[in-house]
Each structure stands twice: as structure tokens, then as C-alpha cells.
N, C-alpha and C positions, 0 to 999 in steps of 0.2 A: 504494500500500500504506500501511496505517496504520503510524506509527512504532513502535507497540508490538507489531507482528506478530512481529518477530524475538525479542522477549523471551518471548512466549507459546510460540513454537516451541522455544526452548531452555531454558525454565524448569526442566524436570525435570533436565537435565544440570547447570545452575547450582546447583540445590538439592543434587544429589549432591556437587558440588565443595565447597559450603559444609559439608556433613556430613563430608567427607573430611578437612577441615583439623584437626579436633580429635583423632580417634583416631590419625591419621598412619599408618594401615595402607596396604597397596598398593591403589591405585585409579587408573584411567585410563579415559577414554572413547575414547581413540585407540589403535588397535592398532599395536604396534611390529613386527608381522610383516608384511612386504611381500608378502602372499600374495593371489592372486586372490579367495579366499574373503572376505578383509577389504576389499579395495579394488576388486574387479571384474576380470574376465578380461583386459581390454585396458588396465588402468590403467598398467602399466609401459610398454607400447608408446606409449601416448598421451603419457605424461610425457616419455619420451625424445624423441619427435617434437617436443613443445613446446619442450624444451631446445634441440634442434638448430635449430629455427626461429628462435631468438633469436640464434644465432651469425651473425656477419657481417651484422648488421642494426641498425636503430635501434629502441631500446626506448622506446615511447611511454608517458608518464605525464601526467596532467592537473594542471598547475601554472601559476599566473601567474609571469611573470618569466623564461620560458625565452629564453635569448639565444644558444644555440648547442648544440654537442655536446661530450661528453667521453668518452674511452675510455682503456684502458690495462691491462685485466686480462690476465694470462697464466696459463694452466693449469699447475699442477705436474705434470700428466700429459703435457704437451707438445703438446696439440692447439691449433689456432688458434681463438681466440675472437672477437676483434674486435667485441665488442658496444659500440654507441655509446649513450650515455645523455644525457638533457637536461642542458645546462649552465644553471644557474639563478642569477639575480641575487637574492640573499637580501634585499636592501633593497626589492625589489618584492614578493617572496613573503611575508615575515614580516608586513607590515601587512595583507595579504589574509587570512592565517591568523588574525590577531587579530580581524579583522572577522567571520570565520566562527565564531569561538569563542562568541559570545553565544547563537546558536541551539542550539549543541551543549551549552552550559552549561544553558540553560533547559529542555532536553529531559528532564533529570532522570536519576537513577541507573538506573532500570529500562530506559529506552530506550537509554541508552548501553551498559549491560551486554548488552542484546539484540543491538545492532549488533556489539559486540566478539565475542560468542559466534558470530554468523553468520560473521564474518571467520575465526575460528578453525576453524569447521566447513568452510569452503571451503578454507582452507589445508590442512586434513587431506586433503580430496579431491584436492588437487594435490600431495600429498607426493612423488610420483615426480618430477615436474618440478623441485620444489625440491631433491630429493635429488641429481639430476644436476648442478644448479647448485652445490650445496654441494661435491660431489665435485670438480668441475673448477675450483673457485676456491680451496677450502681445502686440497685434497689428501687429505681423508679417503677411506677405502675406501668402496665403495658401500653396504654394509650399515650402517656407522656413519653415513654421510651420510644414509641414509634414516631411521634411528632418531633420532640426535641432531639432525639438521637438520629432521626432520619431526615425528613424534608426540611425542618427548621435549621438543622446543622448544615445541610446542603445549601440552603439559602445563604447562610453566613459564608460558606466557602465560595459560592458564586459571587457574592458581594465583594469579597476580597479579590477575586480574579478580575472583576469589572473595574474596581478602583485601580488596581495595579496595571491593567492593560491600558486604561486611559492615561495613566501617568507615563507609561513607556511610550505610547504613541504620540504624546505631546512633544517628545524629543524627535526632531527630524533626523533622518538617516544621513542626509547630505545637505550641504548649503554652499552656494557660491557667494563669496564676500567680495564686494567691489567698492573700493574707496577712491573717490575722485582726487586727482592730483593737479587740478588747474590745467595749465597748458600741456602738462606731461601726460603720458598714458596712465590710466588708473592702475592702482594696485589691485590685483585680482588673485584671490586664493580659493582653492577648493578645500572644504572642510568636511570631515567625516565624523559622525558621532556614534559611539558604541554604548549600548546598555550592557554594563558589566556587573555580574552578581557579586555579592560580598564574599561568599564562600559557603562552607557547610553550615546548614541551619539545624537547630535542635528545638523540638517542640516537646515540652514537659507536660504530659497530660495530668488531669485530675481524676479522682475516683468517682465523682458524682455526675460529671458531664463529659464522658470520655470521647465523644465525637464533637459535640457543640462547641466545646472549648479548644478542640484540637484542629478542626478544619480551617478556621481563619488563618492561623499562623502557617499551617501546612501549605495551603494553596497560595497565600500571599508570597511565601518564600519560593515555592516551586515555580510559579508562573514568571517570576522575575529572574529565573535562571539558577537558583540555588538548590543543590541537593539537600534532602531533608531526612534527618533522623528523628523518628518519633520515639520518645521514651515514655511509655504509658505508666500510669500509676500501677503499682504491683497488684492492687485490688481490682483493676478494671482494664485488663489487657485485651480481651477477646474482640470487643468492637473496633479497637485500633488495628488489631491484626487483620481482621476481615477487610477493613478499609485499605490497608497497605497492600494486601494481596491483590485487590482489584486495581490499585494504582500501578503495581508492578506489571500486571497483565497488559494494561493499556500502554505503558511505556515500552514494553517489549514488542508489542504489535506495531508501534510507531517507529521501531528501529533504534531505540535508545536502551541504555543499560537499565535493567529493572531495578537495580539497587540504588538508582537516583532517589528513590524513596525506600528507606529501610527502617527497621525497628530494633531497638535494643531494650529487651525486657530485663528486669531485675527483681529482686525480692526485698522486703522490708528489712531482712537481716543482712543483706549484702547489697546495699544501694550503689549505683554507679553514676548518679546524676552529677555530683560534684566534679568527678573526673572528666565527664563529658563536657560540662559547662565551662571548665577552665582549660580545655584543650586548645592549643594554639591555632588550630584550623577551624574551630567552631566560631563563626562570625555573627550568627544570629541566634537568639534564644527567645522562645515564647513560653511563658510560664503562667499557670493558673494554680493557686493554692494558698498556703499559709503566709502570713506576714513574715514570719521568721525566715522561711527559706527564700521567699521573694526578695526580702531585704538583703539576704546573703548573696543572692545572685547579682543584684544591682551593685553591691559593694565589691564583689570578688571576680566576676566575669568581665574583667576590664577589656579583654580583647574583642568582645562581642557587643553588638547592639542588643539590648535586653528589653523585652516587652513583657510587663507583668500585670496580672490581675490578681489582687490579694483580697484580704478580708476587710470588712468595714461594719459600721453600725447603721444599718438601713432604718429609716425613720419615717414616722407619720405624725403630723401635728393636727389635732382636732380642735377647731375653734367654734364652729357652729355648723348645723346640718339642716337640710330640708326634711330628710327621711332617715331617721336613725336606724330603722330596720334594714333599709337598702344598704346603708353604709356598713352596718355590722355584718350583713351577709357577704358583702364584697371582701371585707377584711378577714372574715372567717375562712373564706376560700384561700386567700393569700397566706394565712398562717398555716393552713392545713396542707397545701399543695406540696407534695414530696417531703412531707414532715419537716418543712422549714430548711431543707438542705440545699437551698439555692442562694447564689451570691447576691440575689436581689430581694430576698425575703425580709419583710419588716421585722425588726427586733424591738425598737424603741417607739412607744406610742405616747406622745405628750398630750396631756389634757389639763386644763386649768382646774385647780383644786376647788374652785367655787362653781364648777360646772360649765355647761355650754347651753346655747340657745338652740331650740329646734322649732319646727313649724307647729308643734303641739305644746310648746311651752319650755320652761327651764328643765334641764336634767342635771342632777348632781354628778360629781366625779364618780362616785360608787355606782350610780345607775348606768353611766356610760360603760364602765368596766363590766358591769353585770350584763349589759346588752351584748357586748362582745363575747362574753362567756356563753350566754344562752344561744347566740347565733352559731357559735362554733360547735357546741354540743348538739344542736339541732341538725346542723349540716352533716355531722358524723354519726347521727343516730342509726342510720342504715349501715350495718357493719360491712356488707359487701361493697357498697359504694364507697364507704370510708376507706377501705383497704385499697381500692383502685386509685383514689386520690392521694392518700398518704404514701403509698408505696412502702418499701421497707427501709429501715435505717441502715445506711451503708456500712458504718463502722461501729464496733462495740464501744469505742471511746465516746461516741455521741450518746449512746445509751447511758453510759456512766455519767456523762455531763448533765443529763436531765436530772438524775438523782442528786448530783452535787449542787445543782442550782436551786433546789427546792427551798433551801435555807436563806436565799438571797432576798426574799420579800414575802409578803402575805400572798398565799396561793389563792388566786381568783378562780382559776380553772386548773385542776390537777391533770397531769398526763396519765393516760391509761394505756395499759398493754392490751393489744387486741390479738385475736387469732384469725389468721387469714383462712378463708374458706377452702382454698386449694393448696396452700403451702403451710402446713401446721408448724413448721420450724422457722417461719419468717419472723424477723424482728420488726414488729409493728407497734408504734407508739404515737399517741395523739398529742396535740400541742398542749403546752403548759403556759398559762398566763400568770404573771406575778405583779403585785402592786407594790410600788416603791415611791419614795419621796424624791423630789428633784435634788435635794441636798445629798442623797446617797449616790453620787455620781460614779463612784468606783464600781458599783454593781451593774449599772446599765450601759456604761460607756465603753465596755469591752465586748468584742464579738463573742457571743455564746452560740456557737454553731449548732444547729438542730432546731427542734420544735419548741423553742424557748423564746418568750417575748415578755416585755415589761410595759405596764401602763404606769405612767410617771406623773405624779401630781405636781403641777407647777403653779407659780404665783399668778400667771396670766398667759394669754396667747403670746404677748410680746416676749415674755420670759421663755415660753416654749420655743419660739423661733430663735431666740438668742442661744439657748442651750443646743438646739439642733445645729446651728451654725458652728458653735464652738466644738462640739463633739465630732462633727463630720470633718471640719478643718484639721482637727488633731488626729483622728483615728480613721477617717475616710468613710465613704459610703458610695453605693452605686445608685440607690434609689431614695427619693424623698417624696412624701405625699402630704398634701394639705387638704383639709376639709373646712370650708368656710362659705358663708353666704354673704360675706362682706368684701366688696371689691378692694377696699384699702388693705385688708389683710392678705388677699391674694397677691396684690402688688408687692407687699412686704415679703411674702414667701418667694416670689419670683426673684427678688433682690437677694434673698438668702441663698437661693439656688445658684445664682451667678457668683456670689462671693465665695461659696463653699465648693463651687464647680461640681455640682451634682444634678442629675436629671430629676425634674419635678413632674409629678402627676397631680392633677387638680380635680377634686370632687369625683373620684371614681366610685360609682355606685351601681354600675351595670355589668356588662360582659367583658370589660377590660380591667386588668388587675395590675397593680403596681410592680409585681415581680415578673411580668411578661415583657419581652423585648422583640420587636419585629424587624427583621432584616429589611434593608432598602428603605427603612423609614426611621427607626429608632437608632440613635448612636448608643451602643452599649458601653457604659462607663465613659468617663471624659478624659482620663489621664491627668486631671487637674487636682486631685486630692489623693491622700495616701492609699486609697483602695486600689489604685491602678496608675500606671504611667503611660497607658495606651488606651485607645478607643477603637471599638469595633463598629463600623470601620470608617476611618477618615483617611485623608491623604497621607498624614504622617505615619500611619500604620504600614503603608506600602512603600513610600518613597525612600525610606531609610534602608531598604533591602537591596538596592542597587546603586551604582554610581554611573555617571556619564563620563566616558573617556573619549577625548577628541583627538583627531590628527588633522594637520593642515599642510598644504603645500602650494607653491606658486603655480598658477596656470600658465 
């Protein structure tokens, strides 16, 4: 096949993606509905069969430097996985990836974009297999695993391709430079401009969103000419492995070395990320995870451009509402979805201690807190539906954290352990809501990862906004929500959002939730507060992955 065939095949979709960037309206080429009409009558069955075929077996990938096997994933749903992956000597792999980079670089933006688009297309066709892998490694419920792990992750990958392609195509390949010299002949030079990749890229995956947080960095680096090593979290390897196998197949069909995209798996007992991250030939790093390790990467991986998404204290300020039941229902879903294990889930809810105004009259602080508790309990009253929304808790450390945090405040809503109707050994825990005073800042101003949130009694809405700005500026956040019927308060909140560099959601009481983020419309994180130093996806996320090298000569 000609190397340009994939580009021609997907040019229309790429053009649509490029057009979608500017208006930022809803657009996606990948259906989020796991229906037979969108994916085929037997897509679900084939995906589940492919997932089960990976269990208790060796997962093959094409990479130089394989020296053994590595395993260790455990499903939060309690099923036996025992998938074994190649153990790789990175000192063998990285030089081979560098050697393969020249052909990939010289292929040019069109060919690289075409290959990336074909990879995304095939990932979409394998969304069910990936969904089962995401579900049984991250603990997400199946529907969320399908949507966030499949089409929504693919949307983010495509968004990165579109931004990067646009940035590369804005650089002309050639130019003729003519400078007048009065009576003399003009100076004329021919100039050539080359898009040159930085070098080997490293994507450090997270345990909770093994594809959604991996694809943006993977595709942004790959389309700009950089070979990519994916280092998945030891607890969530399979979805990354499936994705990499598909990428390798496409690269090989296009005539490139399959190991331009490779995977290095490790275990919690024998981690390799620090060695990889400080390797002299690793020039790009994408990381999602803890503040501790994200800060370490920023401080120690000096040879690389480092893009991090870390932890923060996501916040909601309640000033006044039209319909408290609608607000409480919306927040109940936000707190329950995936057991609060999202980088966007609200943790701190500020409410004036003197209460709030509603369309039905005044509500006290305790009544608002109780409304949140009742709405959450009601929402989770149907156990089967609750388990679908909650999913399973990915890490035992999160289960321990729920217990440890019980003493941090007055329990408004206790966390319950539930039994999953289909997976009796699953770790299922409902949200816990604690009541604290604004003066107890040390309790609510640290991220408490998991289904743990605080209702915080403040002196006033102004005090709430002040605390929100202080905590977010110091500790970071990806989301901020405001509920108010007062335009002046909404203006204040908009100012706080700009000062703290955090995305703001206003009066969400319907089918959109503060912890959701839509590709091609929402910028996920800003890069402007301690929760992240990068945004998905803006121009800065892609342009630092290549340089422009020029040559010039007299004509």
C-alpha cells in the first residue's frame, strides 16, 4: 500500500476535526452509544470474547529488547486476570526506536496524520474489547468504560492529531525570500523548513483512565514524528496493550517499524518509570497521576518537555438556587459517578453557614447538606443501577482512605459497601459526605481521592469564593462550579475562575455535570494552576513536541 493511502481514506474526517476546533460546538465521528446499529450486531460479543482470550495468557507485542514477562494486574471486580506482558530492556528498545524515527520523520505530516487516523479508526472498531479491558482494570462501570475508554478517549486522541496537524501545516515547506537592493539585483534565497521531532516520547498512564489519559499524549507525540513508549500503570495494562497492538499493526501495514509505538510494563514492586523518564533520549513525557510523582518528574526530567496532570481540590460554591432538588440530583450524580475516582470530581462544597436562598424560601446550611445526602441516597437506592454508576474502587488504598477520612468531620452521609449483582468480589463503595467548618482548612484543602466530599460552612458567599480561590491557587483544581441566581455573584465567580485558572461550570442542574469534559469543545485542565501544567488540548500541548529546522541558500 502507498503510505499516503490512509491519509486519503480519512481526509474528510480530519478536515471535519480541523473545522470543529474553532466553533467548539458538539462534534464527534465516534458514536458513544454501544448499540449494534453503530458498531455491528456481534461487536459486543466479539469484544468480550477478545477480552477473555487475553486472560491467563501472554500478550504479544513487536518490540526489540524483550527479555522476559511481567504480570500483576488485579481486577477491582474480583475476576482472575493473569495477563502476562513482554518485559523489555529499554536500553535495547530506545536506540531501535531512535533509528526508526528518521523514516517516520521524513514521511511528513500528511502520512503521519493518515496513519494516526487509521489507528484511531481501528481503535473505535475495537471499542468493546477495550471497554472490557478498561472495566476490569480501572473498575469503571461498563457503560462508562465503553464511553470514556472508547469513543471519548478516541475523540481526545483525534483532537490532538487535529491540533498538531494544523500546527505543522502552518509551517511552509519552502519559501523564496526576495529582498530589494535598489539599483542592484535583489537578494534572493531559497529556504526550506523541516518539522523535526524532539525524540523518544514517554506516556505514563494512570490506573483509573488508562486510555482517556493516554491517547492525547500518545497521538500528539506520534503525529509530530516522535516514537512513543507507553508505560501503563501496573494496575491497568491491558487497555494500553490492546491499543498499542492495533497501532503496531497499522504502522507495519504502512511500511514503518511497528515498534515506533511500544510498551514497557512494570510492577509496583519493580517500577521503571524513573529510569525511563530520566533517560537521555527521552525528550517528551506525558504524565497523569499523583502530585508527588508529577512534581518529581517536573523537577528531575530536565532533558524532556514534561506535560503533567496531577491532583487538585475540585470545588463547588452554592450561593442560591432556583430548584434545590434539581441541583442536589445533579451533584448526587457527580459525587457518585465512578465512586469519585475522576480528576474532575467535586470534593469541596462551600455553603454559607447562614444558609442560601431558593425559589421556595430560605434553606439552612444543614438543610442544604441534608438535601445533598437525600438526593445521593435516592439516586443509589436501586442497587443494580448504583453499581453501574459507581463502578468498583480501583485501589485498596482508596478503600482504606474512606475509612480514615470518617474522623475528619461530622458524617452527613456514610459510605456503604455494596454487593455487585454479577461480581460478588467487587469493591463497591458509595460516596461519603462530611460536614466541616471553613476554619478547618487542613481537612478539606487536601485531595482525598475517592468517594469523599466535604460540605464546608463559610461566613458568606464572598468568603466561599475567597476560600475557593485560595485553595485552588495553592493546591490546584480542574473543575469549579457555582450555583447562584445573582448575576453579580456569577460575575465574581467568573473572576475567581480566571484568577485561579480553573474551568467554571455555572448552575448545572440538568444533563451536564461538572466532572464531564467534551473533546473539541471543553479544554480539559488549563495548565495554569498546580493541578496541571498542560491543557487538553490547546496549541501549547502540541507545538512543544517538534521544532522547525530551516536551511537557506542563494538562488
